[in-house]
MDAnalysis code that builds the backbone (N, CA, C; Angstrom):
import MDAnalysis as mda
import numpy as np

u = mda.Universe.empty(576, n_residues=192, atom_resindex=np.repeat(np.arange(192), 3), trajectory=True)
u.add_TopologyAttr("name", ["N", "CA", "C"] * 192)
u.add_TopologyAttr("resid", np.arange(1, 193))
u.add_TopologyAttr("resname", ["UNK", "UNK", "UNK", "UNK", "UNK", "UNK", "UNK", "UNK", "UNK", "UNK", "UNK", "UNK", "UNK", "UNK", "UNK", "UNK", "UNK", "UNK", "UNK", "UNK", "UNK", "UNK", "UNK", "UNK", "UNK", "UNK", "UNK", "UNK", "UNK", "UNK", "UNK", "UNK", "UNK", "UNK", "UNK", "UNK", "UNK", "UNK", "UNK", "UNK", "UNK", "UNK", "UNK", "UNK", "UNK", "UNK", "UNK", "UNK", "UNK", "UNK", "UNK", "UNK", "UNK", "UNK", "UNK", "UNK", "UNK", "UNK", "UNK", "UNK", "UNK", "UNK", "UNK", "UNK", "UNK", "UNK", "UNK", "UNK", "UNK", "UNK", "UNK", "UNK", "UNK", "UNK", "UNK", "UNK", "UNK", "UNK", "UNK", "UNK", "UNK", "UNK", "UNK", "UNK", "UNK", "UNK", "UNK", "UNK", "UNK", "UNK", "UNK", "UNK", "UNK", "UNK", "UNK", "UNK", "UNK", "UNK", "UNK", "UNK", "UNK", "UNK", "UNK", "UNK", "UNK", "UNK", "UNK", "UNK", "UNK", "UNK", "UNK", "UNK", "UNK", "UNK", "UNK", "UNK", "UNK", "UNK", "UNK", "UNK", "UNK", "UNK", "UNK", "UNK", "UNK", "UNK", "UNK", "UNK", "UNK", "UNK", "UNK", "UNK", "UNK", "UNK", "UNK", "UNK", "UNK", "UNK", "UNK", "UNK", "UNK", "UNK", "UNK", "UNK", "UNK", "UNK", "UNK", "UNK", "UNK", "UNK", "UNK", "UNK", "UNK", "UNK", "UNK", "UNK", "UNK", "UNK", "UNK", "UNK", "UNK", "UNK", "UNK", "UNK", "UNK", "UNK", "UNK", "UNK", "UNK", "UNK", "UNK", "UNK", "UNK", "UNK", "UNK", "UNK", "UNK", "UNK", "UNK", "UNK", "UNK", "UNK", "UNK", "UNK", "UNK", "UNK", "UNK", "UNK", "UNK", "UNK", "UNK", "UNK"])
u.atoms.positions = np.array([
    [140.931, 100.767, 24.627],
    [141.455, 99.622, 25.268],
    [142.972, 99.727, 25.418],
    [143.655, 100.171, 24.394],
    [145.099, 100.364, 24.470],
    [145.380, 101.787, 24.904],
    [146.450, 101.978, 25.705],
    [146.752, 103.350, 26.125],
    [147.162, 104.186, 24.913],
    [146.822, 105.436, 25.000],
    [147.248, 106.344, 23.926],
    [148.046, 107.476, 24.557],
    [149.038, 107.932, 23.841],
    [149.877, 109.005, 24.339],
    [149.767, 110.175, 23.371],
    [149.667, 111.334, 23.936],
    [149.500, 112.533, 23.114],
    [150.832, 113.092, 22.640],
    [151.911, 112.645, 23.292],
    [153.201, 113.190, 22.876],
    [154.284, 112.148, 23.139],
    [155.417, 112.403, 22.565],
    [156.567, 111.537, 22.761],
    [157.021, 111.586, 24.222],
    [156.858, 112.740, 24.892],
    [157.235, 112.866, 26.299],
    [156.374, 111.959, 27.185],
    [155.071, 111.874, 26.921],
    [154.194, 110.995, 27.696],
    [154.588, 109.532, 27.505],
    [154.930, 109.161, 26.278],
    [155.370, 107.796, 25.999],
    [156.677, 107.496, 26.740],
    [157.620, 108.459, 26.728],
    [158.890, 108.276, 27.424],
    [158.652, 108.159, 28.940],
    [157.757, 108.943, 29.511],
    [157.429, 108.876, 30.933],
    [156.837, 107.516, 31.276],
    [155.935, 107.000, 30.428],
    [155.356, 105.674, 30.643],
    [156.445, 104.602, 30.590],
    [157.340, 104.696, 29.648],
    [158.442, 103.741, 29.510],
    [159.329, 103.778, 30.752],
    [159.640, 104.955, 31.265],
    [160.479, 105.089, 32.470],
    [159.790, 104.463, 33.682],
    [158.482, 104.653, 33.801],
    [157.742, 104.053, 34.915],
    [157.783, 102.522, 34.844],
    [157.638, 101.985, 33.637],
    [157.708, 100.534, 33.476],
    [159.085, 100.005, 33.880],
    [160.135, 100.699, 33.490],
    [161.483, 100.259, 33.863],
    [161.674, 100.308, 35.377],
    [161.163, 101.369, 36.013],
    [161.273, 101.491, 37.469],
    [160.509, 100.364, 38.147],
    [159.326, 100.035, 37.649],
    [158.548, 98.934, 38.219],
    [159.294, 97.615, 38.099],
    [159.946, 97.400, 36.970],
    [160.727, 96.175, 36.779],
    [161.896, 96.093, 37.738],
    [162.554, 97.204, 37.967],
    [163.683, 97.229, 38.906],
    [163.189, 96.933, 40.317],
    [162.075, 97.540, 40.717],
    [161.521, 97.305, 42.053],
    [161.099, 95.840, 42.204],
    [160.477, 95.281, 41.183],
    [160.073, 93.878, 41.248],
    [161.302, 92.977, 41.369],
    [162.354, 93.282, 40.644],
    [163.588, 92.503, 40.730],
    [164.211, 92.586, 42.108],
    [164.225, 93.783, 42.685],
    [164.765, 93.952, 44.040],
    [163.915, 93.191, 45.061],
    [162.612, 93.224, 44.900],
    [161.734, 92.486, 45.817],
    [161.995, 90.990, 45.717],
    [162.156, 90.476, 44.517],
    [162.445, 89.047, 44.347],
    [163.783, 88.686, 44.980],
    [164.783, 89.537, 44.811],
    [166.103, 89.283, 45.412],
    [166.010, 89.288, 46.931],
    [165.213, 90.191, 47.491],
    [165.036, 90.257, 48.942],
    [164.354, 88.986, 49.457],
    [163.358, 88.512, 48.749],
    [162.663, 87.279, 49.145],
    [163.632, 86.105, 49.127],
    [164.443, 85.992, 48.114],
    [165.424, 84.907, 48.032],
    [166.426, 85.009, 49.182],
    [166.871, 86.219, 49.502],
    [167.837, 86.405, 50.597],
    [167.224, 86.006, 51.937],
    [165.987, 86.411, 52.203],
    [165.323, 86.057, 53.459],
    [165.137, 84.538, 53.538],
    [164.735, 83.929, 52.457],
    [164.562, 82.481, 52.410],
    [165.888, 81.777, 52.721],
    [166.968, 82.215, 52.103],
    [168.285, 81.598, 52.300],
    [168.756, 81.756, 53.740],
    [168.624, 82.945, 54.294],
    [169.048, 83.178, 55.683],
    [168.226, 82.321, 56.643],
    [166.931, 82.217, 56.409],
    [166.071, 81.385, 57.259],
    [166.501, 79.924, 57.196],
    [166.774, 79.415, 56.002],
    [167.240, 78.036, 55.845],
    [168.534, 77.818, 56.632],
    [169.462, 78.753, 56.525],
    [170.752, 78.625, 57.207],
    [170.559, 78.640, 58.716],
    [169.748, 79.563, 59.221],
    [169.525, 79.638, 60.669],
    [168.891, 78.367, 61.215],
    [167.872, 77.868, 60.539],
    [167.209, 76.643, 60.997],
    [168.181, 75.473, 60.935],
    [168.927, 75.377, 59.849],
    [169.919, 74.307, 59.721],
    [170.968, 74.374, 60.815],
    [171.434, 75.578, 61.128],
    [172.438, 75.735, 62.185],
    [171.881, 75.334, 63.545],
    [170.623, 75.709, 63.839],
    [170.018, 75.333, 65.121],
    [169.918, 73.817, 65.251],
    [169.458, 73.168, 64.208],
    [169.297, 71.719, 64.265],
    [170.659, 71.042, 64.340],
    [171.646, 71.531, 63.570],
    [172.998, 70.957, 63.640],
    [173.583, 71.098, 65.036],
    [173.380, 72.249, 65.679],
    [173.923, 72.429, 67.031],
    [173.237, 71.495, 68.031],
    [171.949, 71.234, 67.837],
    [171.247, 70.285, 68.705],
    [171.797, 68.878, 68.521],
    [172.049, 68.482, 67.266],
    [172.607, 67.167, 67.002],
    [174.007, 67.046, 67.621],
    [174.818, 68.109, 67.491],
    [176.166, 68.079, 68.062],
    [176.122, 67.972, 69.582],
    [175.236, 68.749, 70.213],
    [175.127, 68.704, 71.676],
    [174.704, 67.314, 72.137],
    [173.753, 66.724, 71.442],
    [173.301, 65.381, 71.817],
    [174.416, 64.357, 71.619],
    [175.180, 64.498, 70.530],
    [176.283, 63.557, 70.279],
    [177.363, 63.690, 71.347],
    [177.689, 64.922, 71.750],
    [178.692, 65.135, 72.803],
    [178.224, 64.531, 74.118],
    [176.969, 64.763, 74.458],
    [176.464, 64.224, 75.717],
    [176.333, 62.711, 75.666],
    [176.067, 62.167, 74.471],
    [176.022, 60.714, 74.329],
    [177.415, 60.130, 74.547],
    [178.437, 60.788, 74.008],
    [179.809, 60.321, 74.212],
    [180.179, 60.387, 75.684],
    [179.776, 61.452, 76.356],
    [180.034, 61.577, 77.793],
    [179.302, 60.485, 78.554],
    [178.065, 60.214, 78.168],
    [177.288, 59.165, 78.835],
    [177.934, 57.804, 78.632],
    [178.438, 57.540, 77.414],
    [179.118, 56.267, 77.161],
    [180.364, 56.141, 78.021],
    [181.114, 57.234, 78.124],
    [182.332, 57.201, 78.944],
    [181.980, 56.933, 80.401],
    [180.907, 57.570, 80.870],
    [180.480, 57.339, 82.251],
    [179.991, 55.903, 82.434],
    [179.287, 55.385, 81.417],
    [178.765, 54.019, 81.512],
    [179.897, 52.995, 81.549],
    [181.008, 53.318, 80.923],
    [182.145, 52.399, 80.905],
    [182.999, 52.501, 82.161],
    [182.771, 53.552, 82.948],
    [183.550, 53.697, 84.179],
    [183.021, 52.726, 85.248],
    [183.863, 52.343, 86.224],
    [183.438, 51.386, 87.256],
    [182.270, 51.898, 88.098],
    [182.185, 53.202, 88.332],
    [181.099, 53.751, 89.163],
    [179.740, 53.572, 88.497],
    [179.721, 53.561, 87.168],
    [178.447, 53.468, 86.444],
    [177.767, 52.133, 86.654],
    [178.530, 51.086, 86.895],
    [177.930, 49.765, 87.054],
    [177.307, 49.560, 88.423],
    [177.531, 50.492, 89.341],
    [176.977, 50.322, 90.675],
    [175.592, 50.923, 90.828],
    [175.234, 51.926, 89.984],
    [173.900, 52.521, 90.106],
    [173.338, 52.864, 88.734],
    [172.199, 52.292, 88.376],
    [171.612, 52.587, 87.068],
    [171.016, 53.988, 87.038],
    [171.092, 54.631, 85.874],
    [170.474, 55.947, 85.700],
    [170.117, 56.141, 84.244],
    [169.299, 57.138, 83.969],
    [168.934, 57.465, 82.593],
    [170.166, 57.953, 81.859],
    [170.188, 57.740, 80.553],
    [171.340, 58.202, 79.788],
    [171.354, 59.721, 79.736],
    [172.550, 60.281, 79.846],
    [172.689, 61.742, 79.787],
    [172.314, 62.255, 78.413],
    [172.637, 61.488, 77.373],
    [172.295, 61.921, 76.019],
    [170.791, 62.044, 75.866],
    [170.067, 61.077, 76.390],
    [168.614, 61.124, 76.286],
    [168.034, 62.319, 77.008],
    [168.540, 62.607, 78.205],
    [168.008, 63.748, 78.939],
    [168.390, 65.052, 78.262],
    [169.575, 65.102, 77.623],
    [169.969, 66.317, 76.910],
    [169.048, 66.525, 75.714],
    [168.772, 65.456, 74.968],
    [167.887, 65.579, 73.815],
    [166.500, 66.028, 74.271],
    [166.049, 65.513, 75.414],
    [164.737, 65.868, 75.936],
    [164.666, 67.361, 76.246],
    [165.748, 67.916, 76.759],
    [165.740, 69.337, 77.105],
    [165.691, 70.225, 75.875],
    [166.298, 69.805, 74.775],
    [166.454, 70.685, 73.623],
    [165.369, 70.540, 72.558],
    [165.001, 69.335, 72.245],
    [164.055, 69.090, 71.158],
    [162.809, 68.440, 71.731],
    [161.688, 69.103, 71.575],
    [160.414, 68.565, 72.038],
    [159.461, 68.499, 70.847],
    [158.376, 67.730, 70.950],
    [157.410, 67.732, 69.852],
    [156.888, 69.139, 69.539],
    [156.647, 69.929, 70.560],
    [156.157, 71.299, 70.333],
    [157.201, 72.146, 69.611],
    [158.479, 71.980, 69.977],
    [159.559, 72.718, 69.320],
    [159.624, 72.348, 67.843],
    [159.510, 71.057, 67.544],
    [159.554, 70.606, 66.152],
    [158.383, 71.198, 65.372],
    [157.189, 71.120, 65.947],
    [156.006, 71.658, 65.277],
    [156.161, 73.158, 65.028],
    [156.648, 73.900, 66.015],
    [156.821, 75.353, 65.878],
    [157.890, 75.686, 64.844],
    [159.013, 74.970, 64.876],
    [160.101, 75.245, 63.937],
    [159.645, 75.006, 62.502],
    [158.938, 73.913, 62.270],
    [158.430, 73.640, 60.920],
    [157.389, 74.689, 60.537],
    [156.478, 75.001, 61.468],
    [155.424, 75.977, 61.177],
    [155.943, 77.381, 60.943],
    [157.041, 77.751, 61.612],
    [157.610, 79.096, 61.459],
    [158.457, 79.246, 60.198],
    [158.855, 78.139, 59.607],
    [159.679, 78.197, 58.397],
    [158.837, 78.660, 57.220],
    [159.454, 79.338, 56.263],
    [158.706, 79.697, 55.051],
    [158.138, 78.426, 54.403],
    [156.944, 78.494, 53.842],
    [156.305, 77.293, 53.299],
    [157.192, 76.466, 52.363],
    [157.948, 77.104, 51.512],
    [158.770, 76.349, 50.570],
    [160.056, 75.824, 51.204],
    [160.351, 76.232, 52.435],
    [161.551, 75.748, 53.127],
    [161.219, 74.603, 54.081],
    [159.947, 74.326, 54.270],
    [159.534, 73.352, 55.287],
    [160.028, 71.937, 55.018],
    [160.083, 71.527, 53.760],
    [160.592, 70.177, 53.474],
    [162.029, 70.032, 53.949],
    [162.830, 71.056, 53.726],
    [164.225, 71.021, 54.172],
    [164.308, 70.986, 55.695],
    [163.467, 71.754, 56.369],
    [163.462, 71.773, 57.838],
    [163.052, 70.402, 58.364],
    [162.010, 69.812, 57.780],
    [161.561, 68.477, 58.203],
    [162.707, 67.468, 58.081],
    [163.414, 67.515, 56.975],
    [164.519, 66.586, 56.728],
    [165.626, 66.747, 57.762],
    [165.871, 67.964, 58.205],
    [166.968, 68.205, 59.141],
    [166.707, 67.629, 60.527],
    [165.452, 67.334, 60.864],
    [165.169, 66.706, 62.159],
    [165.450, 65.203, 62.132],
    [165.544, 64.626, 60.946],
    [165.807, 63.193, 60.828],
    [167.165, 62.863, 61.455],
    [167.165, 61.855, 62.336],
    [168.405, 61.435, 62.991],
    [168.663, 62.084, 64.332],
    [167.805, 63.017, 64.750],
    [167.989, 63.687, 66.045],
    [167.547, 62.733, 67.164],
    [168.411, 62.481, 68.163],
    [168.017, 61.606, 69.270],
    [167.037, 62.318, 70.202],
    [166.103, 61.562, 70.761],
    [165.110, 62.147, 71.663],
    [164.984, 61.307, 72.928],
    [164.482, 61.927, 73.957],
    [164.107, 61.260, 75.197],
    [162.927, 62.046, 75.748],
    [161.724, 61.506, 75.594],
    [160.510, 62.224, 75.939],
    [159.616, 61.392, 76.845],
    [158.864, 62.091, 77.686],
    [157.768, 61.474, 78.422],
    [156.500, 61.814, 77.650],
    [155.773, 60.794, 77.216],
    [154.602, 60.961, 76.370],
    [153.412, 60.207, 76.952],
    [152.237, 60.517, 76.456],
    [151.020, 59.810, 76.861],
    [150.562, 58.903, 75.727],
    [150.195, 57.678, 76.063],
    [149.685, 56.726, 75.084],
    [148.290, 57.172, 74.645],
    [148.080, 57.295, 73.350],
    [146.772, 57.720, 72.839],
    [146.057, 56.587, 72.114],
    [146.791, 55.835, 71.287],
    [146.139, 54.810, 70.491],
    [147.207, 53.886, 69.919],
    [146.757, 52.898, 69.145],
    [147.677, 52.014, 68.438],
    [146.988, 51.532, 67.171],
    [147.780, 51.006, 66.256],
    [147.227, 50.410, 65.044],
    [148.236, 49.411, 64.497],
    [147.742, 48.521, 63.650],
    [148.604, 47.532, 62.996],
    [148.630, 47.812, 61.508],
    [149.818, 47.629, 60.942],
    [149.967, 47.781, 59.501],
    [151.053, 46.823, 59.050],
    [150.710, 45.952, 58.120],
    [151.673, 45.003, 57.600],
    [152.283, 44.114, 58.666],
    [151.511, 43.756, 59.675],
    [152.002, 42.884, 60.735],
    [152.801, 43.599, 61.814],
    [152.978, 44.904, 61.707],
    [153.710, 45.688, 62.710],
    [152.718, 46.493, 63.533],
    [152.948, 46.521, 64.842],
    [152.104, 47.319, 65.734],
    [152.770, 48.674, 65.941],
    [151.979, 49.728, 65.878],
    [152.471, 51.094, 66.066],
    [151.724, 51.734, 67.231],
    [152.435, 52.510, 68.021],
    [151.820, 53.302, 69.085],
    [151.688, 54.739, 68.617],
    [150.595, 55.363, 69.012],
    [150.403, 56.788, 68.779],
    [150.437, 57.441, 70.155],
    [151.362, 58.372, 70.330],
    [151.555, 59.039, 71.619],
    [151.602, 60.545, 71.392],
    [151.430, 61.298, 72.458],
    [151.636, 62.739, 72.374],
    [152.051, 63.295, 73.724],
    [152.645, 64.478, 73.664],
    [153.076, 65.116, 74.902],
    [152.026, 66.095, 75.380],
    [151.140, 66.453, 74.478],
    [150.101, 67.407, 74.816],
    [149.078, 67.321, 73.693],
    [147.843, 67.302, 74.037],
    [146.784, 67.022, 73.056],
    [146.795, 67.957, 71.857],
    [147.362, 69.168, 71.993],
    [147.363, 70.088, 70.856],
    [148.616, 69.952, 69.993],
    [149.632, 69.227, 70.468],
    [150.875, 69.094, 69.719],
    [150.824, 67.964, 68.711],
    [151.934, 67.741, 68.034],
    [151.971, 66.672, 67.030],
    [151.959, 65.295, 67.679],
    [151.439, 64.315, 66.964],
    [151.444, 62.929, 67.431],
    [152.825, 62.341, 67.191],
    [153.230, 61.464, 68.087],
    [154.497, 60.751, 67.948],
    [154.139, 59.292, 67.682],
    [154.680, 58.739, 66.606],
    [154.346, 57.376, 66.196],
    [155.617, 56.530, 66.226],
    [155.486, 55.341, 66.798],
    [156.630, 54.431, 66.862],
    [156.171, 52.993, 66.707],
    [156.945, 52.231, 65.928],
    [156.707, 50.790, 65.850],
    [157.108, 50.201, 67.192],
    [156.406, 49.157, 67.613],
    [156.707, 48.549, 68.906],
    [156.591, 47.031, 68.787],
    [157.528, 46.341, 69.390],
    [157.472, 44.884, 69.464],
    [156.781, 44.553, 70.782],
    [155.535, 44.126, 70.704],
    [154.732, 43.879, 71.900],
    [155.333, 42.755, 72.737],
    [156.024, 41.826, 72.107],
    [156.665, 40.749, 72.868],
    [157.774, 41.287, 73.766],
    [158.440, 42.371, 73.329],
    [159.494, 42.974, 74.146],
    [158.921, 43.974, 75.147],
    [157.700, 44.404, 74.920],
    [157.040, 45.393, 75.777],
    [155.662, 44.870, 76.193],
    [155.586, 43.734, 76.899],
    [154.277, 43.127, 77.202],
    [153.388, 44.007, 78.080],
    [153.975, 44.908, 78.850],
    [153.169, 45.784, 79.708],
    [152.229, 46.661, 78.893],
    [152.549, 46.884, 77.613],
    [151.710, 47.729, 76.762],
    [150.365, 47.076, 76.449],
    [150.302, 45.757, 76.526],
    [149.043, 45.071, 76.251],
    [147.956, 45.454, 77.248],
    [148.339, 45.824, 78.465],
    [147.389, 46.203, 79.502],
    [147.354, 47.709, 79.765],
    [148.174, 48.469, 79.052],
    [148.273, 49.915, 79.312],
    [147.044, 50.648, 78.775],
    [146.326, 51.369, 79.649],
    [145.152, 52.116, 79.178],
    [145.558, 53.411, 78.470],
    [144.626, 53.975, 77.738],
    [144.833, 55.263, 77.089],
    [145.234, 56.280, 78.156],
    [146.238, 57.093, 77.860],
    [146.702, 58.110, 78.803],
    [147.880, 57.648, 79.653],
    [148.269, 56.363, 79.537],
    [149.409, 55.864, 80.305],
    [150.643, 56.682, 79.952],
    [151.369, 57.129, 80.966],
    [152.587, 57.915, 80.765],
    [153.734, 56.975, 80.424],
    [154.384, 57.240, 79.287],
    [155.480, 56.412, 78.813],
    [156.742, 57.250, 78.663],
    [157.872, 56.629, 78.915],
    [159.151, 57.283, 78.636],
    [159.682, 56.653, 77.357],
    [159.994, 57.493, 76.366],
    [160.408, 57.012, 75.058],
    [161.770, 57.605, 74.710],
    [162.713, 56.728, 74.379],
    [164.027, 57.160, 73.885],
    [164.211, 56.546, 72.523],
    [164.681, 57.339, 71.582],
    [164.891, 56.835, 70.231],
    [165.465, 57.909, 69.342],
    [165.219, 57.762, 68.067],
    [165.739, 58.687, 67.063],
    [164.593, 59.090, 66.144],
    [164.555, 60.359, 65.776],
    [163.524, 60.822, 64.853],
    [163.829, 60.263, 63.468],
    [162.836, 59.580, 62.891],
    [162.957, 59.080, 61.525],
    [162.486, 60.167, 60.571],
    [161.231, 60.614, 60.763],
    [160.691, 61.708, 59.956],
    [159.882, 62.636, 60.854],
    [159.859, 63.903, 60.492],
    [159.066, 64.901, 61.222],
    [158.202, 65.636, 60.212],
    [156.917, 65.710, 60.518],
    [155.983, 66.436, 59.676],
    [155.282, 67.470, 60.541],
    [154.362, 68.211, 59.951],
    [153.676, 69.269, 60.689],
    [152.940, 68.730, 61.909],
    [152.279, 67.588, 61.764],
    [151.446, 67.094, 62.864],
    [151.822, 65.693, 63.331],
    [152.938, 65.143, 62.811],
    [153.316, 63.782, 63.178],
    [154.831, 63.637, 63.158],
    [155.336, 62.940, 64.172],
    [156.760, 62.644, 64.265],
    [156.901, 61.130, 64.330],
    [157.632, 60.547, 63.392],
    [157.877, 59.106, 63.381],
    [159.237, 58.830, 64.004],
    [159.274, 57.837, 64.913],
    [160.519, 57.460, 65.572],
    [161.006, 56.127, 65.040],
    [162.310, 55.893, 65.182],
    [162.867, 54.580, 64.873],
    [163.713, 54.157, 66.058],
    [163.876, 52.864, 66.207],
    [164.705, 52.305, 67.290],
    [164.279, 52.803, 68.682],
    [162.975, 52.947, 68.887],
    [162.503, 53.487, 70.172],
    [162.533, 52.429, 71.267],
    [162.941, 52.866, 72.440],
    [162.869, 52.057, 73.649],
    [161.776, 52.692, 74.496],
    [160.777, 51.895, 74.844],
    [159.603, 52.425, 75.547],
    [159.506, 51.765, 76.915],
    [159.396, 52.598, 77.945],
    [159.214, 52.122, 79.320],
    [158.117, 52.942, 79.965],
    [157.631, 52.488, 81.106],
    [156.679, 53.309, 81.853],
    [157.429, 54.515, 82.392],
    [156.818, 55.680, 82.285],
    [157.463, 56.893, 82.796],
    [157.460, 56.858, 84.320],
    [158.508, 57.378, 84.958],
    [158.511, 57.428, 86.417],
    [157.382, 58.328, 86.905],
    [156.739, 57.913, 87.964],
    [155.601, 58.674, 88.512],
    [156.039, 59.766, 89.432],
])
């Protein structure tokens, strides 16, 4: 059951092999930590750059909205359209899914606060604690987008059938593998 060595040289060779195995295991662990750290930094940098781009475009949109020309013709906010171009439900799902499993919580957290402007399809609704929530998606295979809604402010939703195209602007509250929760969402019918 226990190894036996016929000579001191065999014992020394076994000892050297064990030390080499320990060194290789240590190097492998260090490599895993380095890859994990670099992945965290890259994902964080991508999300930070998206937040910065959206903030810059929001500032530009505010400046345009305050100009006299802006009051003559209504248009979608530039910040919302910029967020729509960069961050989509599919992008969020892929970014979280591509992250190392132990880094996913950090990636999910980094999407919190990102402004969005998406065209989504109404799938369902539910009530919880007196609040009505909409369940929407951009594509049946992607993550669901959930938002609280004040039906009194959005009465058209009472008659909206499943599949109704909605335009949603808001901020990501939480992002998970298969669900994105929004806060402060403004919901309108999507342009046809």
